[in-house]
N, C-alpha and C positions, 0 to 999 in steps of 0.2 A: 482324574479317574476316568474315562470315558468308555470303557469296552463292560456291556454288564449283562449276565445272564439271567433269564425271569426262565421259571418252570412255577407254572399252573396260572391261565388266562380264562380264568371263572368271569364270574363278572362283579368283580372286583379286580381281579389279577388282570385283566386282560385290560381293563383303565386304567389301572400304575403303568403296566407296560406300554400302551399309547402314549402316556405322558413324557413317560424317560425317549421315545425314538420322537416324540413331538419336539422333544427341547434338544436335539443333536445328540443324546447320544448313540453306541454303537451298541445295538441287543443284540440278540440272538435268545429265542423262546424256543419252547416245548412245553407239549401239551398233545392229553390224550384226543384230544378232537380238534380235527384238520382244520375245520371254520374256524375255530378260533384263532386259528395257527394260521390260515391264510389271510384274514384282517390283520395281522399285524405282520405281515410281511409285505402286503399293500400298504402300510405307515410306512414300511421302510426299515424293517428289522429281515434279522437273519434266521435261518430255520438250523438248529442245536442238530448234533448229533447227538448228544446222549448228554444225561447229565456231569460224568467223570469230562467228559471233553469240553463242558461249559466251565467247570471248575480248575482246571487246566490253562485256559486260554484268557477266561475272562480274570478281569481284576476283583470284579463282584458279583454274586450270584446271589439270586434274592428267589425265594419260594413262598409260595402263595396256595397253600391246597385247603382243601376241604378239610383234613381230619392232622391230628399227632401220626396218627400211623402209616399215613401218606407220606407224612415229612420225612418219618422215620425210614420208608422205604427209598426214595430220594437222594436220603442223604446216606445211609448205613446198607441196604442191598443191592445185589449186585448192578454193576456200574453207574454206582452212587457218584455221589460228589465226593467220598473222603478217598475214593482212588484215584482221582484227581489231582487234588486239592495241592496248594503250593506256597510254601509258605510266601504271608501277605495278602493272601487271597480273604476279600469279606464273604461270608453268608449271613444273609438279612433273612431272615423267618419273619414273614408279612403275614402270617399264616395267626389266625386265633386261633391258639393249643394250649396244653395246660403248661408251665411253669418248672414244674420239674424234669418235663419232659422235652425241655427248649434247654434247660440245662447241664441235660445229660445229653442229649447230643454237640452243644456248645464245648464239652470238655473235650469228647471227639477232636472236634473242628482245632480247637487248642494246642491239641496234642501234635498236631500234624503241622502245626505252623500259622493258621487260621486265624482270625479275628472272626466271632460271632456276634452278632447284633436280635435281637428279640424285639420287633420293631411293626408291631400290628397297627392296623387302618383305625379310624374311628370317625362316620359322619355319614353315612350313606354312599350307595353307587354313583347315585350322581354329584355328588362332592367328588368321585377319586374322576369322573370324569373328564373334570377340569382342572383337574390335581389343586382345588380347595381343602383337599380332608385332611382331618388331623390325623398324626404319626406320634405313639410314643416311640421311645429308641431304650432298649435297656442295654448298657453294653460299656466296655471300659472307654473311659473318654476320645483313646487315638481313636479304633475303632468309631466312635461319632462323627470323630472331626473328619475324617476321611469320607465318611460313607454319606456328609450332609449337601456338598451338592445334585446326589441323586435323588436322597431325601427333600430336598428345595424343591426339586425337580417334577415331585409327586406330591409334595405337601403343603399345604396354606400355614399350618401350625403346628409346630415339632416342639414334642417336650421331652427331655433325658432323663428319663423316671429312675436311672439307680444301673446298679448290675445288674445282668444278664438274666432275665426271670421277672424284674420285677415290671416290666410292661406288657407281659403277659397275663400277673394276676391284674394292672390294673385294666388291661381291657374287658378280662370277662366280670369286675365288677362293674363296669360303665354299660355292659350288654345286659347285665344283671338287671340294672336300673332301668334301660332302653326298655324292657321287659314288662317290667312291672308298671313301669309309664301307661304302658302299650292297653294294658289289662282295667288299668286306674280310668281311661281314656273310654275304653269299649262301656264300660256300663255309665262313663257320666251322658256318653253321645245317644244310647239307648234308655237312657233316663230321663234327659232332655226334650226328645220326642217323645214317649210315652205320656211327659207331662204337660205336652202340646208347645212346646216352641218351637219356633223358625228353627231350623238346624243352624243356617249359616252366621243366622244372628248369635246361635248359640257359639259357635266355632268362634266368630270374633271376638264375643264377651269372656271364655277362655284366654283368648292369645292375649288380651288389653290389661290380662288381671295376674292376681297370685296363682292362678292355677295355670300358667301357659310353661310353656319345654318346647325345646327341640322339637319330642317326637312327638306334640301335638301340631306340630306350624309343620309338619313336612309328613306326617302319615295321618292324623287327621284327615287331612285332604284328598288321598285316597281312600281313603273307608267313606266320606260325604260323597266321591265322585264314584264309586262304586266298585272299579277295577282290583282297591284293595293291594298295587301294584309294587310292591319297595324292591322286590329282586332278591328276596330273602323269605327263605321257605321254615317252616312247621320244625323242619328236623333237626336245622344249624339252630333253631332257639333253643331247641332240648339238645343239644349238645354245648352250644355256650351256659345252659344253665345248671348240666352235669358238670360242668370244669367249674364254675363258679362253687355249688355246693364241694366240690372235690377241695377246692383253694379252704374254704371255712371251715372243715371236716378236719384237716388236716392245722387250720390254727386254734382249733378247738372252741370253735362257736357254735351257739346250739340255733339253725335257724328255724323260723317262723314263718316268713314270707316264703321263700326261694320253694318248698317244697309243694308247695300251694299252686306256684306259677308249673309248676314243673306237671302237677295231674289235671289242671285245663290246659297244657297245650298235649299232656297225651290223651287225652279225648281228645281234643280237636284233630289231632294228627289223625287218629284212626276213624273220624266221622268225616273228612275231608280231602283225606291224604298226608301224609308226611311230604312232599313237596307241595303242597297248597302255601300260597303267601300269608305269612303270619298274620296284617289283618286280618284277615278272613276267619279269624279267629271270633270275631265278633256275632258271626254268625249264630254260633252258638247261643247268645243273649237274644239275635233279631228272630229266630225259632221259637224261642221258650217264651217271648212275651209278643211276637206280630209285627214287631215296630219294620220297620223299614230303615234304615241312617244312608238317606243320599239327601244329596241338593246339588239344585242345576251351579255349574260356574267354579265348576273345583278343579282340574285337573287329574290327569288319568295316570300320567308321573310325578315323584318328587322332581321338586325343579331348584337348579340352586341360585338362594338367594344372595351371592356373593358375586363381584366379575370375578371373571379368569386370572389366573395367577399369570403374574410376566413369566413370559418366554421361559431361558435357562438364569436368568438373575439369580444370584442364589443373597437371600438378605438373613446373614445370620442373628439377627435380632429376632426373628422367630424362632431362634433354636432357647427356649428353654430351661434351666435349671433346676434339679429336684427340690421343690417345693418354693420355686417362682412362679409369679402369676402374670 
């Protein structure tokens, strides 16, 4: 597989498409932002003529879009993927979306002879930029095997989660956990500052202890820098929390913590704007206590703590089966 269409060049999508172009794939792109398209063209990509044309001309079409509604419009709307889809074409949904919706669209793709995959990513924009991000893949084994070269070029750790839709469920579960961790870290850092701890020492103490986490090692750094910039906004947090609550509701799980997280972020979005960086939620506690949770020596952007993934070399050992570690 060498020809790939990529629709959606946002904070994550543009970096994933860049990894494909950098690793020798023939990438054709579409996005509403001309500047995003120009960046990929400069990296060697071509400009597509529409979603239907990509489905007709490419072996694999990837969508990485901000909402389930946007994905539905691209797949089944006028001039959408379904109009140009040919038998055997892969459709990979890399958006964070609703499992039931990706299954619905996947059924339409399958009916036309295509192979659908839901393969959201996890790990942050900084890892998407270097090909070190994790990718979940929910699909039939045939689709996974065919998509493996492209997925390996974009991600360092691949997990085959099971049937179509399973990856989307797992993705919103992990995003929920990251949000809960972020809010608990905000409380921990503000409490540390008010209790008189040196914040650099507090950061290191958390990092080397049972309180450590991926979110602490990445987002706490930009909180302490003061930039709070992780390329992820409050409206996206609320979208993902809503998707998680939808999964739990369908599964009959009476949630207690998730609704509280949603209320906190709804208030944060009202105060600071829906497009404010999500770690800016700490401002609620800073304003309530008079704390200033900043410390010198921390980066203003999250940085990748792993070496860049090698070229286009395929590493099947990274492709883990359901239930494997």
